[in-house]
TORKOL-4160 file (C-alpha; in steps of 0.2 Angstrom, whole numbers, padded with zeros to 4 digits, m for minus):
451
<pt num="1" X="m0050" Y="0682" Z="0418"/>
<pt num="2" X="m0053" Y="0681" Z="0399"/>
<pt num="3" X="m0072" Y="0675" Z="0393"/>
<pt num="4" X="m0067" Y="0669" Z="0376"/>
<pt num="5" X="m0051" Y="0666" Z="0366"/>
<pt num="6" X="m0048" Y="0665" Z="0347"/>
<pt num="7" X="m0035" Y="0651" Z="0342"/>
<pt num="8" X="m0027" Y="0660" Z="0327"/>
<pt num="9" X="m0018" Y="0644" Z="0322"/>
<pt num="10" X="m0021" Y="0624" Z="0316"/>
<pt num="11" X="m0019" Y="0607" Z="0320"/>
<pt num="12" X="m0011" Y="0598" Z="0336"/>
<pt num="13" X="m0007" Y="0617" Z="0345"/>
<pt num="14" X="m0026" Y="0623" Z="0341"/>
<pt num="15" X="m0031" Y="0606" Z="0350"/>
<pt num="16" X="m0020" Y="0609" Z="0363"/>
<pt num="17" X="m0025" Y="0628" Z="0368"/>
<pt num="18" X="m0042" Y="0622" Z="0367"/>
<pt num="19" X="m0038" Y="0610" Z="0381"/>
<pt num="20" X="m0030" Y="0624" Z="0392"/>
<pt num="21" X="m0045" Y="0633" Z="0389"/>
<pt num="22" X="m0059" Y="0620" Z="0395"/>
<pt num="23" X="m0049" Y="0617" Z="0410"/>
<pt num="24" X="m0050" Y="0635" Z="0414"/>
<pt num="25" X="m0068" Y="0639" Z="0410"/>
<pt num="26" X="m0064" Y="0648" Z="0394"/>
<pt num="27" X="m0075" Y="0648" Z="0379"/>
<pt num="28" X="m0065" Y="0646" Z="0363"/>
<pt num="29" X="m0067" Y="0651" Z="0344"/>
<pt num="30" X="m0057" Y="0642" Z="0332"/>
<pt num="31" X="m0052" Y="0648" Z="0313"/>
<pt num="32" X="m0049" Y="0637" Z="0300"/>
<pt num="33" X="m0047" Y="0637" Z="0281"/>
<pt num="34" X="m0057" Y="0627" Z="0268"/>
<pt num="35" X="m0045" Y="0612" Z="0269"/>
<pt num="36" X="m0046" Y="0609" Z="0288"/>
<pt num="37" X="m0066" Y="0612" Z="0288"/>
<pt num="38" X="m0067" Y="0594" Z="0296"/>
<pt num="39" X="m0053" Y="0596" Z="0309"/>
<pt num="40" X="m0053" Y="0592" Z="0326"/>
<pt num="41" X="m0050" Y="0609" Z="0333"/>
<pt num="42" X="m0068" Y="0616" Z="0323"/>
<pt num="43" X="m0076" Y="0601" Z="0330"/>
<pt num="44" X="m0071" Y="0604" Z="0350"/>
<pt num="45" X="m0071" Y="0624" Z="0349"/>
<pt num="46" X="m0085" Y="0633" Z="0356"/>
<pt num="47" X="m0088" Y="0643" Z="0339"/>
<pt num="48" X="m0078" Y="0639" Z="0321"/>
<pt num="49" X="m0077" Y="0653" Z="0308"/>
<pt num="50" X="m0068" Y="0649" Z="0292"/>
<pt num="51" X="m0057" Y="0662" Z="0286"/>
<pt num="52" X="m0053" Y="0656" Z="0267"/>
<pt num="53" X="m0046" Y="0644" Z="0255"/>
<pt num="54" X="m0031" Y="0633" Z="0261"/>
<pt num="55" X="m0017" Y="0643" Z="0255"/>
<pt num="56" X="m0008" Y="0651" Z="0271"/>
<pt num="57" X="m0008" Y="0668" Z="0263"/>
<pt num="58" X="m0025" Y="0668" Z="0260"/>
<pt num="59" X="m0031" Y="0662" Z="0279"/>
<pt num="60" X="m0020" Y="0658" Z="0294"/>
<pt num="61" X="m0008" Y="0672" Z="0287"/>
<pt num="62" X="m0020" Y="0685" Z="0283"/>
<pt num="63" X="m0021" Y="0696" Z="0297"/>
<pt num="64" X="m0036" Y="0706" Z="0291"/>
<pt num="65" X="m0045" Y="0690" Z="0290"/>
<pt num="66" X="m0041" Y="0683" Z="0307"/>
<pt num="67" X="m0044" Y="0700" Z="0316"/>
<pt num="68" X="m0060" Y="0702" Z="0308"/>
<pt num="69" X="m0066" Y="0683" Z="0315"/>
<pt num="70" X="m0060" Y="0690" Z="0333"/>
<pt num="71" X="m0069" Y="0705" Z="0331"/>
<pt num="72" X="m0085" Y="0696" Z="0324"/>
<pt num="73" X="m0083" Y="0683" Z="0339"/>
<pt num="74" X="m0080" Y="0695" Z="0352"/>
<pt num="75" X="m0067" Y="0688" Z="0360"/>
<pt num="76" X="m0055" Y="0697" Z="0373"/>
<pt num="77" X="m0040" Y="0688" Z="0369"/>
<pt num="78" X="m0030" Y="0679" Z="0354"/>
<pt num="79" X="m0018" Y="0665" Z="0355"/>
<pt num="80" X="m0007" Y="0663" Z="0343"/>
<pt num="81" X="0002" Y="0645" Z="0345"/>
<pt num="82" X="0018" Y="0643" Z="0336"/>
<pt num="83" X="0022" Y="0646" Z="0318"/>
<pt num="84" X="0012" Y="0657" Z="0308"/>
<pt num="85" X="0010" Y="0673" Z="0316"/>
<pt num="86" X="0014" Y="0669" Z="0332"/>
<pt num="87" X="0032" Y="0680" Z="0332"/>
<pt num="88" X="0024" Y="0693" Z="0321"/>
<pt num="89" X="0023" Y="0711" Z="0332"/>
<pt num="90" X="0013" Y="0719" Z="0317"/>
<pt num="91" X="m0001" Y="0705" Z="0321"/>
<pt num="92" X="0002" Y="0708" Z="0341"/>
<pt num="93" X="0000" Y="0727" Z="0338"/>
<pt num="94" X="m0015" Y="0726" Z="0328"/>
<pt num="95" X="m0024" Y="0715" Z="0339"/>
<pt num="96" X="m0020" Y="0727" Z="0354"/>
<pt num="97" X="m0025" Y="0742" Z="0344"/>
<pt num="98" X="m0042" Y="0730" Z="0342"/>
<pt num="99" X="m0042" Y="0731" Z="0362"/>
<pt num="100" X="m0039" Y="0711" Z="0360"/>
<pt num="101" X="m0026" Y="0706" Z="0371"/>
<pt num="102" X="m0013" Y="0695" Z="0363"/>
<pt num="103" X="m0004" Y="0681" Z="0372"/>
<pt num="104" X="0012" Y="0683" Z="0371"/>
<pt num="105" X="0026" Y="0698" Z="0375"/>
<pt num="106" X="0024" Y="0715" Z="0369"/>
<pt num="107" X="0026" Y="0719" Z="0352"/>
<pt num="108" X="0041" Y="0729" Z="0354"/>
<pt num="109" X="0049" Y="0716" Z="0362"/>
<pt num="110" X="0042" Y="0701" Z="0348"/>
<pt num="111" X="0052" Y="0713" Z="0334"/>
<pt num="112" X="0068" Y="0717" Z="0346"/>
<pt num="113" X="0071" Y="0696" Z="0346"/>
<pt num="114" X="0066" Y="0691" Z="0331"/>
<pt num="115" X="0081" Y="0702" Z="0323"/>
<pt num="116" X="0093" Y="0690" Z="0330"/>
<pt num="117" X="0108" Y="0703" Z="0328"/>
<pt num="118" X="0099" Y="0717" Z="0340"/>
<pt num="119" X="0093" Y="0701" Z="0352"/>
<pt num="120" X="0110" Y="0694" Z="0353"/>
<pt num="121" X="0117" Y="0713" Z="0356"/>
<pt num="122" X="0104" Y="0717" Z="0370"/>
<pt num="123" X="0107" Y="0698" Z="0378"/>
<pt num="124" X="0125" Y="0702" Z="0378"/>
<pt num="125" X="0120" Y="0719" Z="0388"/>
<pt num="126" X="0113" Y="0711" Z="0399"/>
<pt num="127" X="0126" Y="0698" Z="0403"/>
<pt num="128" X="0122" Y="0683" Z="0395"/>
<pt num="129" X="0136" Y="0673" Z="0387"/>
<pt num="130" X="0138" Y="0674" Z="0368"/>
<pt num="131" X="0150" Y="0667" Z="0354"/>
<pt num="132" X="0161" Y="0680" Z="0348"/>
<pt num="133" X="0157" Y="0687" Z="0332"/>
<pt num="134" X="0153" Y="0704" Z="0323"/>
<pt num="135" X="0145" Y="0718" Z="0331"/>
<pt num="136" X="0128" Y="0725" Z="0322"/>
<pt num="137" X="0123" Y="0720" Z="0304"/>
<pt num="138" X="0136" Y="0718" Z="0291"/>
<pt num="139" X="0139" Y="0731" Z="0279"/>
<pt num="140" X="0147" Y="0722" Z="0265"/>
<pt num="141" X="0157" Y="0707" Z="0261"/>
<pt num="142" X="0172" Y="0716" Z="0264"/>
<pt num="143" X="0168" Y="0720" Z="0283"/>
<pt num="144" X="0161" Y="0703" Z="0284"/>
<pt num="145" X="0180" Y="0696" Z="0279"/>
<pt num="146" X="0188" Y="0708" Z="0293"/>
<pt num="147" X="0177" Y="0700" Z="0306"/>
<pt num="148" X="0178" Y="0684" Z="0300"/>
<pt num="149" X="0198" Y="0686" Z="0300"/>
<pt num="150" X="0197" Y="0693" Z="0320"/>
<pt num="151" X="0184" Y="0679" Z="0325"/>
<pt num="152" X="0197" Y="0668" Z="0317"/>
<pt num="153" X="0188" Y="0651" Z="0302"/>
<pt num="154" X="0175" Y="0643" Z="0302"/>
<pt num="155" X="0162" Y="0655" Z="0304"/>
<pt num="156" X="0145" Y="0657" Z="0303"/>
<pt num="157" X="0134" Y="0670" Z="0292"/>
<pt num="158" X="0116" Y="0672" Z="0298"/>
<pt num="159" X="0101" Y="0681" Z="0293"/>
<pt num="160" X="0095" Y="0694" Z="0305"/>
<pt num="161" X="0077" Y="0691" Z="0303"/>
<pt num="162" X="0081" Y="0672" Z="0302"/>
<pt num="163" X="0075" Y="0655" Z="0307"/>
<pt num="164" X="0074" Y="0638" Z="0301"/>
<pt num="165" X="0091" Y="0637" Z="0294"/>
<pt num="166" X="0088" Y="0648" Z="0280"/>
<pt num="167" X="0099" Y="0663" Z="0275"/>
<pt num="168" X="0113" Y="0652" Z="0284"/>
<pt num="169" X="0130" Y="0648" Z="0278"/>
<pt num="170" X="0146" Y="0641" Z="0285"/>
<pt num="171" X="0163" Y="0648" Z="0279"/>
<pt num="172" X="0179" Y="0639" Z="0283"/>
<pt num="173" X="0190" Y="0650" Z="0271"/>
<pt num="174" X="0192" Y="0667" Z="0266"/>
<pt num="175" X="0192" Y="0663" Z="0248"/>
<pt num="176" X="0173" Y="0656" Z="0250"/>
<pt num="177" X="0167" Y="0670" Z="0259"/>
<pt num="178" X="0161" Y="0681" Z="0244"/>
<pt num="179" X="0151" Y="0668" Z="0236"/>
<pt num="180" X="0143" Y="0663" Z="0252"/>
<pt num="181" X="0140" Y="0679" Z="0257"/>
<pt num="182" X="0130" Y="0683" Z="0242"/>
<pt num="183" X="0121" Y="0668" Z="0243"/>
<pt num="184" X="0115" Y="0671" Z="0263"/>
<pt num="185" X="0109" Y="0686" Z="0258"/>
<pt num="186" X="0099" Y="0682" Z="0243"/>
<pt num="187" X="0091" Y="0666" Z="0253"/>
<pt num="188" X="0089" Y="0678" Z="0268"/>
<pt num="189" X="0079" Y="0693" Z="0258"/>
<pt num="190" X="0068" Y="0678" Z="0248"/>
<pt num="191" X="0063" Y="0671" Z="0263"/>
<pt num="192" X="0060" Y="0684" Z="0276"/>
<pt num="193" X="0059" Y="0700" Z="0266"/>
<pt num="194" X="0076" Y="0706" Z="0275"/>
<pt num="195" X="0092" Y="0702" Z="0268"/>
<pt num="196" X="0104" Y="0710" Z="0283"/>
<pt num="197" X="0116" Y="0697" Z="0290"/>
<pt num="198" X="0128" Y="0695" Z="0304"/>
<pt num="199" X="0142" Y="0683" Z="0309"/>
<pt num="200" X="0147" Y="0672" Z="0324"/>
<pt num="201" X="0161" Y="0659" Z="0327"/>
<pt num="202" X="0156" Y="0642" Z="0321"/>
<pt num="203" X="0156" Y="0628" Z="0332"/>
<pt num="204" X="0159" Y="0613" Z="0324"/>
<pt num="205" X="0149" Y="0600" Z="0334"/>
<pt num="206" X="0139" Y="0608" Z="0347"/>
<pt num="207" X="0124" Y="0602" Z="0357"/>
<pt num="208" X="0109" Y="0614" Z="0355"/>
<pt num="209" X="0101" Y="0617" Z="0373"/>
<pt num="210" X="0087" Y="0628" Z="0375"/>
<pt num="211" X="0078" Y="0636" Z="0392"/>
<pt num="212" X="0060" Y="0641" Z="0396"/>
<pt num="213" X="0055" Y="0654" Z="0405"/>
<pt num="214" X="0039" Y="0660" Z="0410"/>
<pt num="215" X="0036" Y="0681" Z="0415"/>
<pt num="216" X="0024" Y="0691" Z="0422"/>
<pt num="217" X="0019" Y="0709" Z="0422"/>
<pt num="218" X="0027" Y="0714" Z="0436"/>
<pt num="219" X="0046" Y="0709" Z="0433"/>
<pt num="220" X="0046" Y="0690" Z="0440"/>
<pt num="221" X="0055" Y="0681" Z="0427"/>
<pt num="222" X="0057" Y="0662" Z="0431"/>
<pt num="223" X="0067" Y="0647" Z="0423"/>
<pt num="224" X="0060" Y="0631" Z="0422"/>
<pt num="225" X="0076" Y="0623" Z="0416"/>
<pt num="226" X="0082" Y="0617" Z="0399"/>
<pt num="227" X="0079" Y="0605" Z="0384"/>
<pt num="228" X="0091" Y="0596" Z="0374"/>
<pt num="229" X="0088" Y="0597" Z="0355"/>
<pt num="230" X="0102" Y="0592" Z="0347"/>
<pt num="231" X="0094" Y="0578" Z="0338"/>
<pt num="232" X="0089" Y="0588" Z="0322"/>
<pt num="233" X="0090" Y="0587" Z="0303"/>
<pt num="234" X="0095" Y="0604" Z="0294"/>
<pt num="235" X="0091" Y="0616" Z="0307"/>
<pt num="236" X="0073" Y="0606" Z="0309"/>
<pt num="237" X="0072" Y="0597" Z="0327"/>
<pt num="238" X="0065" Y="0579" Z="0327"/>
<pt num="239" X="0068" Y="0572" Z="0345"/>
<pt num="240" X="0070" Y="0584" Z="0361"/>
<pt num="241" X="0072" Y="0579" Z="0380"/>
<pt num="242" X="0072" Y="0586" Z="0396"/>
<pt num="243" X="0086" Y="0588" Z="0406"/>
<pt num="244" X="0100" Y="0587" Z="0396"/>
<pt num="245" X="0113" Y="0574" Z="0401"/>
<pt num="246" X="0126" Y="0588" Z="0399"/>
<pt num="247" X="0120" Y="0602" Z="0412"/>
<pt num="248" X="0124" Y="0602" Z="0427"/>
<pt num="249" X="0115" Y="0608" Z="0442"/>
<pt num="250" X="0126" Y="0623" Z="0445"/>
<pt num="251" X="0126" Y="0627" Z="0427"/>
<pt num="252" X="0106" Y="0626" Z="0426"/>
<pt num="253" X="0105" Y="0638" Z="0442"/>
<pt num="254" X="0120" Y="0650" Z="0435"/>
<pt num="255" X="0108" Y="0652" Z="0416"/>
<pt num="256" X="0091" Y="0651" Z="0425"/>
<pt num="257" X="0098" Y="0667" Z="0437"/>
<pt num="258" X="0107" Y="0676" Z="0421"/>
<pt num="259" X="0091" Y="0675" Z="0410"/>
<pt num="260" X="0079" Y="0680" Z="0424"/>
<pt num="261" X="0090" Y="0696" Z="0427"/>
<pt num="262" X="0091" Y="0700" Z="0409"/>
<pt num="263" X="0075" Y="0697" Z="0404"/>
<pt num="264" X="0067" Y="0708" Z="0416"/>
<pt num="265" X="0077" Y="0721" Z="0414"/>
<pt num="266" X="0071" Y="0721" Z="0395"/>
<pt num="267" X="0054" Y="0721" Z="0400"/>
<pt num="268" X="0049" Y="0702" Z="0394"/>
<pt num="269" X="0032" Y="0696" Z="0398"/>
<pt num="270" X="0023" Y="0679" Z="0395"/>
<pt num="271" X="0032" Y="0662" Z="0391"/>
<pt num="272" X="0048" Y="0662" Z="0380"/>
<pt num="273" X="0062" Y="0651" Z="0375"/>
<pt num="274" X="0081" Y="0655" Z="0375"/>
<pt num="275" X="0092" Y="0644" Z="0363"/>
<pt num="276" X="0109" Y="0642" Z="0367"/>
<pt num="277" X="0125" Y="0632" Z="0358"/>
<pt num="278" X="0134" Y="0622" Z="0369"/>
<pt num="279" X="0153" Y="0619" Z="0365"/>
<pt num="280" X="0163" Y="0605" Z="0368"/>
<pt num="281" X="0170" Y="0613" Z="0385"/>
<pt num="282" X="0153" Y="0614" Z="0391"/>
<pt num="283" X="0150" Y="0632" Z="0392"/>
<pt num="284" X="0134" Y="0638" Z="0384"/>
<pt num="285" X="0132" Y="0654" Z="0370"/>
<pt num="286" X="0116" Y="0662" Z="0367"/>
<pt num="287" X="0109" Y="0662" Z="0349"/>
<pt num="288" X="0092" Y="0667" Z="0348"/>
<pt num="289" X="0076" Y="0668" Z="0359"/>
<pt num="290" X="0058" Y="0662" Z="0354"/>
<pt num="291" X="0044" Y="0674" Z="0361"/>
<pt num="292" X="0031" Y="0660" Z="0357"/>
<pt num="293" X="0027" Y="0640" Z="0364"/>
<pt num="294" X="0038" Y="0628" Z="0357"/>
<pt num="295" X="0034" Y="0613" Z="0349"/>
<pt num="296" X="0045" Y="0604" Z="0363"/>
<pt num="297" X="0035" Y="0613" Z="0378"/>
<pt num="298" X="0027" Y="0597" Z="0384"/>
<pt num="299" X="0045" Y="0588" Z="0391"/>
<pt num="300" X="0047" Y="0603" Z="0402"/>
<pt num="301" X="0029" Y="0600" Z="0407"/>
<pt num="302" X="0031" Y="0581" Z="0409"/>
<pt num="303" X="0046" Y="0586" Z="0420"/>
<pt num="304" X="0038" Y="0600" Z="0430"/>
<pt num="305" X="0021" Y="0597" Z="0430"/>
<pt num="306" X="0019" Y="0614" Z="0425"/>
<pt num="307" X="0004" Y="0618" Z="0413"/>
<pt num="308" X="0014" Y="0632" Z="0400"/>
<pt num="309" X="m0001" Y="0636" Z="0391"/>
<pt num="310" X="m0014" Y="0637" Z="0406"/>
<pt num="311" X="0003" Y="0648" Z="0412"/>
<pt num="312" X="0003" Y="0658" Z="0396"/>
<pt num="313" X="m0016" Y="0663" Z="0398"/>
<pt num="314" X="m0016" Y="0666" Z="0415"/>
<pt num="315" X="0002" Y="0679" Z="0414"/>
<pt num="316" X="m0008" Y="0686" Z="0399"/>
<pt num="317" X="m0022" Y="0692" Z="0409"/>
<pt num="318" X="m0012" Y="0698" Z="0422"/>
<pt num="319" X="m0009" Y="0685" Z="0436"/>
<pt num="320" X="0006" Y="0686" Z="0447"/>
<pt num="321" X="0019" Y="0672" Z="0446"/>
<pt num="322" X="0015" Y="0665" Z="0463"/>
<pt num="323" X="m0002" Y="0663" Z="0459"/>
<pt num="324" X="0003" Y="0654" Z="0443"/>
<pt num="325" X="0015" Y="0642" Z="0449"/>
<pt num="326" X="0011" Y="0638" Z="0466"/>
<pt num="327" X="0029" Y="0637" Z="0473"/>
<pt num="328" X="0045" Y="0631" Z="0468"/>
<pt num="329" X="0050" Y="0621" Z="0452"/>
<pt num="330" X="0053" Y="0604" Z="0454"/>
<pt num="331" X="0061" Y="0594" Z="0440"/>
<pt num="332" X="0056" Y="0575" Z="0444"/>
<pt num="333" X="0063" Y="0561" Z="0431"/>
<pt num="334" X="0064" Y="0562" Z="0413"/>
<pt num="335" X="0055" Y="0566" Z="0397"/>
<pt num="336" X="0058" Y="0563" Z="0377"/>
<pt num="337" X="0047" Y="0570" Z="0362"/>
<pt num="338" X="0047" Y="0561" Z="0345"/>
<pt num="339" X="0042" Y="0573" Z="0333"/>
<pt num="340" X="0027" Y="0561" Z="0322"/>
<pt num="341" X="0030" Y="0572" Z="0303"/>
<pt num="342" X="0018" Y="0567" Z="0289"/>
<pt num="343" X="0036" Y="0562" Z="0278"/>
<pt num="344" X="0044" Y="0548" Z="0271"/>
<pt num="345" X="0056" Y="0542" Z="0284"/>
<pt num="346" X="0070" Y="0541" Z="0272"/>
<pt num="347" X="0068" Y="0553" Z="0258"/>
<pt num="348" X="0063" Y="0567" Z="0270"/>
<pt num="349" X="0049" Y="0572" Z="0256"/>
<pt num="350" X="0029" Y="0577" Z="0263"/>
<pt num="351" X="0015" Y="0563" Z="0262"/>
<pt num="352" X="m0001" Y="0572" Z="0261"/>
<pt num="353" X="m0017" Y="0559" Z="0261"/>
<pt num="354" X="m0030" Y="0551" Z="0272"/>
<pt num="355" X="m0026" Y="0542" Z="0286"/>
<pt num="356" X="m0033" Y="0525" Z="0285"/>
<pt num="357" X="m0030" Y="0519" Z="0301"/>
<pt num="358" X="m0023" Y="0527" Z="0317"/>
<pt num="359" X="m0019" Y="0520" Z="0336"/>
<pt num="360" X="m0011" Y="0530" Z="0346"/>
<pt num="361" X="0000" Y="0520" Z="0363"/>
<pt num="362" X="m0004" Y="0525" Z="0379"/>
<pt num="363" X="0000" Y="0516" Z="0396"/>
<pt num="364" X="0012" Y="0524" Z="0410"/>
<pt num="365" X="0020" Y="0541" Z="0407"/>
<pt num="366" X="0014" Y="0542" Z="0390"/>
<pt num="367" X="0005" Y="0557" Z="0380"/>
<pt num="368" X="0001" Y="0560" Z="0364"/>
<pt num="369" X="m0003" Y="0576" Z="0357"/>
<pt num="370" X="m0009" Y="0578" Z="0341"/>
<pt num="371" X="m0027" Y="0583" Z="0330"/>
<pt num="372" X="m0024" Y="0566" Z="0317"/>
<pt num="373" X="m0038" Y="0551" Z="0318"/>
<pt num="374" X="m0042" Y="0538" Z="0305"/>
<pt num="375" X="m0051" Y="0544" Z="0289"/>
<pt num="376" X="m0044" Y="0562" Z="0294"/>
<pt num="377" X="m0035" Y="0569" Z="0278"/>
<pt num="378" X="m0017" Y="0576" Z="0279"/>
<pt num="379" X="m0017" Y="0591" Z="0267"/>
<pt num="380" X="m0003" Y="0598" Z="0257"/>
<pt num="381" X="m0003" Y="0616" Z="0261"/>
<pt num="382" X="0004" Y="0615" Z="0280"/>
<pt num="383" X="0018" Y="0608" Z="0291"/>
<pt num="384" X="0021" Y="0591" Z="0289"/>
<pt num="385" X="0020" Y="0588" Z="0309"/>
<pt num="386" X="0005" Y="0578" Z="0314"/>
<pt num="387" X="0007" Y="0573" Z="0329"/>
<pt num="388" X="0020" Y="0572" Z="0347"/>
<pt num="389" X="0023" Y="0558" Z="0356"/>
<pt num="390" X="0029" Y="0561" Z="0373"/>
<pt num="391" X="0035" Y="0550" Z="0387"/>
<pt num="392" X="0041" Y="0552" Z="0404"/>
<pt num="393" X="0052" Y="0539" Z="0415"/>
<pt num="394" X="0060" Y="0541" Z="0431"/>
<pt num="395" X="0076" Y="0542" Z="0421"/>
<pt num="396" X="0082" Y="0543" Z="0405"/>
<pt num="397" X="0086" Y="0525" Z="0404"/>
<pt num="398" X="0067" Y="0521" Z="0407"/>
<pt num="399" X="0061" Y="0536" Z="0396"/>
<pt num="400" X="0071" Y="0528" Z="0381"/>
<pt num="401" X="0062" Y="0511" Z="0386"/>
<pt num="402" X="0047" Y="0518" Z="0386"/>
<pt num="403" X="0047" Y="0529" Z="0370"/>
<pt num="404" X="0054" Y="0513" Z="0361"/>
<pt num="405" X="0040" Y="0502" Z="0365"/>
<pt num="406" X="0028" Y="0517" Z="0362"/>
<pt num="407" X="0033" Y="0521" Z="0344"/>
<pt num="408" X="0033" Y="0502" Z="0342"/>
<pt num="409" X="0015" Y="0502" Z="0346"/>
<pt num="410" X="0010" Y="0519" Z="0337"/>
<pt num="411" X="m0001" Y="0513" Z="0322"/>
<pt num="412" X="m0004" Y="0527" Z="0308"/>
<pt num="413" X="m0008" Y="0520" Z="0290"/>
<pt num="414" X="m0012" Y="0528" Z="0273"/>
<pt num="415" X="0002" Y="0541" Z="0273"/>
<pt num="416" X="0021" Y="0539" Z="0277"/>
<pt num="417" X="0028" Y="0547" Z="0295"/>
<pt num="418" X="0045" Y="0547" Z="0302"/>
<pt num="419" X="0039" Y="0533" Z="0317"/>
<pt num="420" X="0051" Y="0522" Z="0307"/>
<pt num="421" X="0065" Y="0533" Z="0309"/>
<pt num="422" X="0062" Y="0537" Z="0327"/>
<pt num="423" X="0062" Y="0520" Z="0330"/>
<pt num="424" X="0080" Y="0517" Z="0325"/>
<pt num="425" X="0087" Y="0534" Z="0334"/>
<pt num="426" X="0080" Y="0527" Z="0350"/>
<pt num="427" X="0089" Y="0510" Z="0345"/>
<pt num="428" X="0104" Y="0517" Z="0341"/>
<pt num="429" X="0119" Y="0515" Z="0354"/>
<pt num="430" X="0126" Y="0533" Z="0354"/>
<pt num="431" X="0109" Y="0540" Z="0355"/>
<pt num="432" X="0105" Y="0528" Z="0370"/>
<pt num="433" X="0124" Y="0534" Z="0377"/>
<pt num="434" X="0120" Y="0551" Z="0377"/>
<pt num="435" X="0133" Y="0554" Z="0364"/>
<pt num="436" X="0128" Y="0566" Z="0351"/>
<pt num="437" X="0127" Y="0582" Z="0345"/>
<pt num="438" X="0118" Y="0594" Z="0331"/>
<pt num="439" X="0128" Y="0584" Z="0319"/>
<pt num="440" X="0120" Y="0567" Z="0324"/>
<pt num="441" X="0108" Y="0565" Z="0310"/>
<pt num="442" X="0120" Y="0568" Z="0295"/>
<pt num="443" X="0131" Y="0554" Z="0305"/>
<pt num="444" X="0116" Y="0541" Z="0308"/>
<pt num="445" X="0110" Y="0542" Z="0290"/>
<pt num="446" X="0129" Y="0540" Z="0283"/>
<pt num="447" X="0130" Y="0526" Z="0293"/>
<pt num="448" X="0114" Y="0516" Z="0290"/>
<pt num="449" X="0115" Y="0521" Z="0272"/>
<pt num="450" X="0100" Y="0534" Z="0270"/>
<pt num="451" X="0110" Y="0548" Z="0265"/>
């Protein structure tokens, strides 16, 4: 087992990793920018090292500075959390070259899954269901038009190195294709330094379903079931739950078996999330894989009682799956997570500043993952997520009722947050009835006059 782990992240996920390490008896090193000097991860880690000014490029994304901090503090491993350097294969390679274990998959697997079209082709080769689309990278607008005619409009053009909805365009007819192709290519090149595009059939009103897996170094891959992630705005998730009301036990078992087989053959190791779109007929289609812990991992933890971050650390240390999980996965109840962002709930504009009052809710079945506190400052330089409110109930109705009352009792003053938006979503009859897809938020905002 590791003696000391450096946490290459900040905010709530850094604190979450510190909690897991404390329970495993592992010492921790927090890195921080000058803007995060008074953060809770700095306070609760065993050691803390300032790695630069507030700007991401000069601190949390500065690989030489992060590796130097790891070497100075003599750590055995690095946990990257999510975002930032978590899916940077070069970072993982530098860590391994420095004899520091990277808590994640091998760099070559991270690189493979980071190129969406290659990941799509690889998963198809190993039997995963995928949407009809182009084979390989689109070489030109003309090739894109040929594939679109074969697949049938509407289609969606995507950045191969993409994420977060950037480098993505929906094309409904051939006349619009040249302009949208150029726009997607330019946006992808600017965002990711890679303008490669591929194409898929576009599903008008899909549900977004993802499966959580764990994999050891000996070829054993286990699926922990799915999360429903359809409540999102501009491809950014707002609320997640587990299980999905649309995934039957038979489908859950079938997809779990496909993923276990395919990812074992690929050589995947550690935690990962496989994302699917669900068509109106209930079929699932692979779209991409995230080679890290997800923001929404707590809903899976709540219904399986598996600590995913501790599992990541144990798997990275070479533990076998049977000693990590101690038996088969059993799902109990229903869990929901609301992402509480420091944003105006109607304009969705960032809201940095000092928190003047902070009272998180509690009670049976309520969990808060946050690094925020009263008198703490939300800096303007980073992601707007400040807290994750997670609840578990015996069924979805109880989970919805529990989340509604928890949101009502969650006090954050001094900045705007998305708590009012979540309260309205939880009160919406269609949401309560499970009648939603990835277009829900747009329709909801139009209905409530906020769009």
